[in-house]
N, C-alpha and C positions, 0 to 999 in steps of 0.2 A: 262363655256362653251359661243362663239358668236354664231348668227344667221350663217346662213351656205347656199349657194344655193345649188341648185342639177339640176341635168340635167333629165329630165322625159323620161320616154321611148314609149309615146306620146303625143302632143298637138295638140290639134285644136280649135281655138276660144275661149282659154282663155289665156293671159298673166299670165306667174310666177313673182311676185313680189317680193317675199322672201319666206326663211323659217327658222324656226327655231327647234332647236332638245330640246330645254325645258331642256337644261342642263344636257343630257343625261337620262332623264325619260320619254320620247317620247311618252309613251302608253296610249294615250289619251279614254273617253268611248263617251256618246250621249248626256256632257251640255256644249253648246257654248250660251253665253250671254254676250250682251255686256254693260257697264256703260260709262254713261259722268260722270266724276271725276268735280269736283266742281271746279278746277283748269285747266279747257278747259281739260283734258286730255281724249281719249276713251280708255278705259280697257279692254280687250276680257279674259273672263274668262272662266275657260277651266276645266270640271270635269277628274280626269283621270282613266282607266278604271281597275286598281287594286292598291293595296298595294307598295310601301311601302309611294306617293303619295296623297295627300288629294287634292288641287285644286292648279291651278296656275295662274296668274296675267298678261297679257302679255298688255305694254303699243303697241297699233296699230295706234296711233296718226300720225305717218309717216307710211305706211303699207309697204312701204320698207328696214324699215328699226325698227323692233320692239324690244322691249327692257322688257324683266323680272323686274315685280314689286315686283313679292310676290311668295312662291310658299310651301306649307306648309304639312305636313306630320301626317298620320290618326293616329290615337292612337295605334290602334291594327291591328300585320297582317290579320288579320282576316275578317277585312272589304274591300269594295273598296265604288268610292265616284261617282259613272257609271252618276250622271243627277246631274244637276243643273240650275237653273232661277234666272234671277237679273231685281225688280224692282226701279227705282232710285238708292238709298244706302242701298237697303236689298238686301241681298242674301239665295237663300235658297238652303242647300246641300244633296243629300238624300245620305246613310247609307244602304248599303246590309253587311249581314253578311255570310260567305262560307259555314255556316250549320244551320237548327233551335235550338232558343234556347239559340243561341251567343249575346252580348251586345260588346258597343252601336250598338242597331238597329231602326234606325227613321230618323228624317230628324232634319237639326241642323238652328237657321236661324243667319244669319251674319251681322253683321253692318260695310257696306266696304265701309263708306263716306272719311276713309283715307286706301286708299285702299291699302299701305305698311305695314297695322297694321290691318287686319282683328276682330272685337270685336263678340264673341258669344253674342247670346242674351237670348238666348233659343233652349230648345232640346227638339224634341217630340218624346215619346219613343214608340215604335214599334215593342217592340219584345215579347217574349213569346215561348213559349214550340214548338209551330207550325213554330212559325215566321222566317222568314231571313231579318225583316225591309223592307227598301224601296228601289225600284230598281228601280223606275221612279217620278219626277213628274213634274207640269206644272203651273208655278207661272207668272201670267199677269197681275194683276189687283192692286197689291199691297194689297192684304185681302184675298182671298181663295186660299189654296194649294189643288189640286188636286193630287192624289198619285194611286199608284200601289202598294199596299200593304199588309203587313201580321199585325197581331194584338193579344196582349195577349188570346182574347179570341175566335178566330176562330181557330179553329179546322178542316182544313179539309179532307173530304174523302181518296182523293189520296194528298199525300205531293206534287206532284207537279202542285198542283192547289194550293199554298198556297199564293197568291197574288190577294188582288181583289179591288174593286173601293173604295176608301173612301176620304172625303170633310173636308177638316180642314180651319176652320175661323180662320185668324191673325192677326183683324181689333188691337186686341193689342197683340203684337209680341212676347212681355213677356208669354201670357198665351195662347197658340195654346189651339185650343178646335175642337173636331170633331162635324162637325156637320150633317151627312152623309153617307150613304157609299152601297154599293151595290155588289150584288157577282152573278153570275150564277148559277140559283136553282143546285139543284142535287148537287154541290159541297161541300156542309160543311157540316158535321155531327148533324144530327137534320133535315137537310131539310126534310120536307115532300115529293119535287121530287124525282123520280128516281135519282139514281147516273147515271152521264153524260158516252152515250158508248164513249170509249174508240179508239184512231187510232188505227185500227189491220192491220199492213204492214208497217208500216207508223213510224219515230220516234214520243213515246210519251214526246213528250215540255210543256205538261201541260196547263190548261184551267184556264189562271190564265191571268190577264192582265196587258197592259204593257202601251200603249201610252192613255194618259187622257185629248184629247183636250177638251181645253170650249174659245168659243171667243166671242168680246164685241157684233156682230153685233149679235149673237142667245145667251143670254146667257144663256138663259132656254135649253140648249141642251150639253151634253157632246159626245164625239165623241172618242170609244173605239177601241181600237186594241188589241183584248183579244186571243191571241197566237192561239190556237187549234181551239180554239169556230170560227173564226172569227173574224167580227168588229160589233158595237153592237151602235149607235143611242139612249140617254137615254133624256128623260126629268127632267131637272133637278129643273123645277120651282118653286117644293117645295123642296129645296135640303135635306128635312129628309125621304123623300119617292122620289128618282127617279126610273123611269118608262121607261121600256122598247117600244121603236118608231119604231126599225127596226134593223132586224138581218139579214148578210149577211155572210155566209162560205162556200167557196170554195174546202174543203177538207176533208173528200177525194173526187176528186181525187187528189186535188194537196197537197202540204204536210204541211201546218198548218203553225202557227209562224206568223198571220198575227201582222203587229208594226204600223205602224201611217195610219192614216184617217183624209187628209186633206181637209175641205170643200173648195168651191171654190160658194160664198155667191152669187156672182151675174152672173155664169153660171149655181146653179142648179147640178153643178159637184161634184164628191168626189174623191179624189186623197187614192190610198190605198197600201200600200207595203207588201208584204209581206219576214219576214227576212230571208238569207240563215244560217245556222248552221254549218254545215256541211262540212269541207273539199271537194276539187275534187270535188264540184259543184253534191254532193252526193244526192244531196236534189233539184236539180234541176227539174221542174223549179220552181224560188223565182223572182217574178215581180213586177211593180209599175203597177195597174189597175187603167186606167179609168170609172168612174160608172155614167150613168146619175140616178142624186137625183130630178129632178123634183117633183116624188111623194115620200118623202123623206120617207115615210112607207114600200115603195118599190125599193132599190135600185136595177139598173139592171148593170152590166160592159158592155159595149159598144167596149175599145177597152183594149188593154196594149202598154204600150212604148216600142220602138223595143231597144232589143239585140245585141250586137254582137255575132258571132256563139259559141255555149256553148264550141265547142271545143278546139275554140282558147285561149280558159280560163281554163280551168277545173283543168289544170295541172302544171298551173303557181305555186301553193302552197298557201294552207290556203282555205277560201272561196272567191267564185264567186256568186254573182248574189244580189237581191236589200236589200235593208236597210232602212235607213234615209231618210228625205227630208227635203227643207228647207222650216220649216213651219208656211211662213206668220205672224209671232208672231207677237201679235198685238201693237209695244210700237214702239215710234218713230225711234229706232235706226236699225231697222227691214225694209229690201226692201221687196216690196209686188208685187207679179204677181201673176195674175190669167190667164196667158197667155202661161209664160215659168215654167218649175218644174224643178227642182235640186237637184241632186240626188245622194248616195253614193252606191258601187257595188261592197266593197272588193278591190280584184286582179283587176275589172274592174276599179278603180278609181273612178270619181267623172263625172255623164253625167249630160248635161243639153237635155231636150226635151220640143219644141213648139209643145204644143198640143190647138193653134188660132182652128184648126177644129181638136174635140175630139175623131172622127172614125178614125184617120190617125195621129195621134203623130210623131213627126219630130225629132230625133238626130239633134243636131245644134251645141253641143259643149262637149270633154272629154281632160280629166287631167289625164293621167296616169304614177307616178312617179316609177321609179324604185326602187327595192328592198331596203332599207335601210338599214346603216349598223348594221348588228347584226341580224337580221331577221329572224325570230323563224321557219318562212314559206317560206323566201326568194324569198318573194312578201311583196308589197303593201299589206295593206288591209283600204281602205278608210272607215272611220267607222262613220262618223260626216260632217253634212256641215252645217253653218250659213251664211248668207250673210247681210252685214249692206245696211243701209238706201243709199251709195253710190254706192254702186253698188262693195263691195268688198268684195272678198270671202274668205274666212276660212273655210278649210278642214282639220281633221285631221287622221292620220291613228293611229289601235288598238294597235298595238305592240311596235314598238322604233321609229319611223320615225317623233312624231311630229307634228308640222303645218307649214299648208303650206299657204300662203298668195297669192289670183290671182286678176286679175279684167278680168269682161266680155270682150271678143270683137266680142258678138256680136248684 
């Protein structure tokens, strides 16, 4: 299938350059990363939301004419490769299985020096009787992979709490080695601390880690979105003994599932998202929070990014609410901004906010595609976003829509 164009339901201050349906496998996850190949091509690597496909490489050198380079298949139908990252010619890919105990569950390292022929270098096994493997990974320095993962020796008190923070050294990429781990005290069998108090009257989505961001500006800090436990800042100066610096939790009265923590170092701010996980906005509100982090031990929410009226989107199909952000990935192929925040909102599309005044964020652009052909929700479900250093925006649909490529007009 050749790339196709589509007419969005609504577009403001973005320009759509192209749309690629990824040969009919357009259900995309939360992994977008760009490689500058040795021959000068710019390859966008995309993780799929679910089987049968693993990852896809797209030549986006000309963003108006994206071309598929490679598309791979998962070894088992019970797997998903929701997350990936690229540094140079090395790619790491997360593997999560549908039920604890299944295999293979962990992450794989690939040599992508020949983009058409990804070559497996190593597999780090995270499977076990209580483990579903790796949901998300963060890999930006070429040496360390930060994981949301289970482990063969980790038995949660509640199965919903099966994934915790693990730090893996891959300086020798053929022999990955764990060098540190941290979990919320009270969530593991054998912990001295009492069990955590479950959310009452809300969806119990788990006290487990999701995003595990670490930046070169503060290599001794990890910024964790910990779902129903809120967010944590950890001191990882000694990777073998992470320590809590700060915690913030908004649920209850909100509905949990804290997803992403994006630090804006030059402004002493944090941007925090809570993911919508229920259809018809049943878990509304799911918001993008702006937090004052001048005292990193006591982050304080000062505003949220404005959203359109929930009743305008609640019944369009599928989810509506916050999810992912462009995370200022510290690589040369990534766009960086501490004033403009770009995030995904499922059937609310892609939205950009100016936070020059962090107390009064303003929406400055949006892109809401029409429902893709064959959409099970009869709506778009924009899932992830990445912006390259040229200001080209790549965003993907969770179910069938594939890849949309935009440029900013603001």
